[in-house]
C-alpha positions in Angstrom: 55.4 165.2 112.6 55.8 161.6 113.5 59.0 159.6 113.5 59.2 156.2 112.1 61.6 153.5 113.2 63.9 151.8 110.8 62.5 148.5 109.7 64.9 145.6 110.6 66.3 143.6 107.9 64.5 140.3 107.4 67.5 138.4 106.2 70.8 140.1 107.2 72.9 137.2 105.9 71.4 137.3 102.5 71.8 141.1 102.2 75.4 140.8 103.3 76.0 138.1 100.6 74.4 140.5 98.0 76.8 143.3 99.1 80.0 141.3 99.4 79.4 138.9 96.5 78.8 135.2 96.4 80.0 133.1 99.3 82.9 130.8 98.4 81.8 127.3 97.8 82.9 124.7 100.3 84.7 121.5 99.2 82.5 118.5 99.4 83.6 115.5 101.5 84.5 113.4 98.4 86.4 116.4 96.9 88.7 116.3 99.9 89.8 112.7 99.4 92.2 113.4 96.6 93.7 116.2 98.6 94.3 114.0 101.6 95.9 111.3 99.3 98.3 114.0 97.9 99.3 115.1 101.3 99.9 111.6 102.5 102.0 110.8 99.4 104.0 113.9 99.9 104.7 113.0 103.6 105.8 109.5 102.6 108.0 110.9 99.8 109.5 113.5 102.2 110.2 110.9 104.8 112.0 108.6 102.3 114.2 111.5 101.2 115.2 112.9 104.5 118.2 110.5 104.8 119.6 111.9 101.5 119.9 115.4 103.0 122.9 116.2 105.2 122.0 116.6 108.8 118.4 115.2 108.5 119.2 111.5 108.7 118.9 111.4 112.5 116.2 114.0 112.8 113.8 111.6 114.5 116.4 109.8 116.5 115.9 106.4 114.8 117.5 103.5 116.7 118.1 99.9 115.7 117.6 97.0 118.2 118.5 93.4 117.4 116.0 91.2 119.3 116.8 88.1 117.3 116.3 84.8 119.2 118.9 82.1 119.5 120.0 80.2 116.4 118.8 76.6 116.3 120.9 73.8 114.8 118.4 71.8 112.7 120.7 69.0 111.3 124.3 67.9 110.7 125.3 66.3 107.4 128.7 64.6 106.7 130.2 65.7 103.4 132.0 63.0 101.5 133.5 65.4 98.9 136.5 67.5 98.4 135.8 71.2 97.7 138.6 71.8 95.2 137.8 75.2 93.7 135.4 78.2 94.0 134.5 80.9 91.6 133.1 84.4 92.3 130.5 85.7 89.8 128.6 88.9 89.3 125.6 89.6 87.0 123.4 92.6 86.4 119.7 91.5 86.2 117.2 93.6 84.3 113.8 92.2 85.3 110.7 93.9 83.8 107.1 92.9 84.4 104.3 94.3 82.2 100.5 94.1 82.4 98.4 93.6 79.3 96.3 96.6 78.3 97.7 98.8 81.1 100.6 101.3 80.8 103.7 100.9 82.9 102.9 104.0 84.8 99.7 102.3 86.2 100.8 98.7 86.5 104.2 97.3 85.9 107.7 97.2 87.3 111.3 97.1 86.2 114.2 96.3 88.5 118.0 96.6 87.9 119.7 94.3 90.4 123.4 93.5 90.8 123.7 89.9 92.0 127.0 88.5 93.3 127.6 84.9 94.4 130.0 82.0 94.5 129.9 78.6 93.0 132.1 75.8 94.3 133.3 72.8 92.4 133.9 69.5 94.2 134.9 65.9 93.7 132.7 63.3 95.2 134.6 60.8 97.3 131.5 58.9 98.6 131.5 56.4 95.7 135.2 55.6 95.9 135.9 51.9 96.8 138.7 49.5 96.8 138.6 49.1 93.0 139.2 52.8 92.6 142.7 52.7 94.2 145.4 50.4 92.8 148.8 50.0 94.5 151.8 47.9 93.3 153.4 45.4 95.6 156.3 47.6 96.5 153.9 50.4 97.5 155.7 52.9 95.4 153.2 53.4 92.6 149.4 54.2 93.0 146.6 54.8 90.5 143.4 56.5 91.7 140.2 56.7 89.6 137.8 59.4 90.6 134.5 60.8 89.1 134.6 64.1 87.3 134.2 67.3 89.3 130.8 68.7 89.8 129.4 72.1 90.5 127.6 73.1 93.7 124.5 75.3 93.9 125.2 79.1 93.6 125.4 80.8 97.0 124.3 84.5 96.8 126.3 87.1 98.7 123.9 89.5 100.4 126.7 92.0 101.2 127.6 92.3 97.5 124.2 92.1 96.0 122.0 95.2 95.7 119.2 96.9 93.7 120.4 99.7 91.5 117.0 101.1 90.6 113.3 100.2 90.9 110.5 101.5 88.7 107.0 100.6 89.7 103.6 101.6 88.6 101.0 103.4 90.7 99.1 100.3 91.6 102.3 98.5 92.5 103.3 101.3 94.8 99.9 101.3 96.5 100.2 97.5 96.9 103.5 97.9 98.7 101.8 100.0 101.4 99.7 96.9 102.4 102.4 94.3 101.8 104.3 92.6 104.6 107.5 92.6 102.5 107.4 95.6 100.1 111.1 95.3 99.2 110.8 91.6 98.2 113.7 90.8 95.9 113.4 87.0 95.8 112.5 87.0 92.1 115.6 88.9 91.0 117.7 86.8 93.5 116.5 83.6 91.9 117.1 84.9 88.5 120.6 86.1 89.4 121.4 82.7 90.9 120.2 81.0 87.7 122.4 83.1 85.5 125.4 82.6 87.8 124.9 78.8 87.7 124.8 78.9 83.9 128.0 81.0 83.8 129.7 78.5 86.1 128.9 75.7 83.7 130.6 77.6 80.8 133.7 78.4 82.9 136.7 76.2 83.6 135.8 75.8 87.3 135.5 72.0 87.1 138.8 71.7 85.3 140.5 73.7 88.0 138.9 71.5 90.7 140.2 68.3 89.1 143.7 69.8 88.8 143.6 70.9 92.5 142.3 67.5 93.6 145.1 65.7 91.6 147.8 68.0 93.2 146.3 67.3 96.7 146.3 63.5 96.3 149.8 63.5 94.8 151.2 65.6 97.6 149.5 63.3 100.2 150.7 60.0 98.7 154.2 61.4 98.1 154.5 62.2 101.8 153.6 58.5 102.5 156.5 57.2 100.4 154.9 56.8 96.9 157.1 57.9 94.1 154.6 57.7 91.3 150.9 58.7 91.7 148.4 58.8 88.8 144.9 60.3 89.1 142.3 59.6 86.4 138.8 61.0 86.1 136.0 59.0 84.5 
């Protein structure tokens, strides 16, 4: 009676797979790319929302350092005009940009922006000459002829201007990741300034400026001894 040794398995791994079932398929290199993008997007979204949760705003100990250099005076300009009135304006800008043949979810943006600014009204004194001021011999009566009041350029107030909401497509969001100024609001600022300037033209700001200029000149000349002062605008 002879004993026989057990024959070793030729391919243990293969037999083990036959017993336990098929081996789970590994993800290919390209199949992992969408997963990585989803994780990165999730981290970016979580980081942007931490400030909204109580107690998580200072989790990473963020600090602000102002390293701005000295402010340089570039030029000085004499103003030959009297700033007689100023108006405060506010406008809600709804700016939407669409792309042809692409849905807004892919490419497009819509911004709701509250723009606040001031517009001044002034009377130009630079063109006033001797012929614009007439005084009688007794120096008790004076007539002054001035040009009509004008409007200055709108000055936007950054402290009172802010974006209410921003909706951007996927491609616009990806473009912001590589942009030097992702929160660029120059377009809505310019549009808000244009609307404020148009509103100032329809207002009574220039009329108020002329009334204030007249009151200022009458008070000044009355203090110099004139009893009758007339101011005309042409």
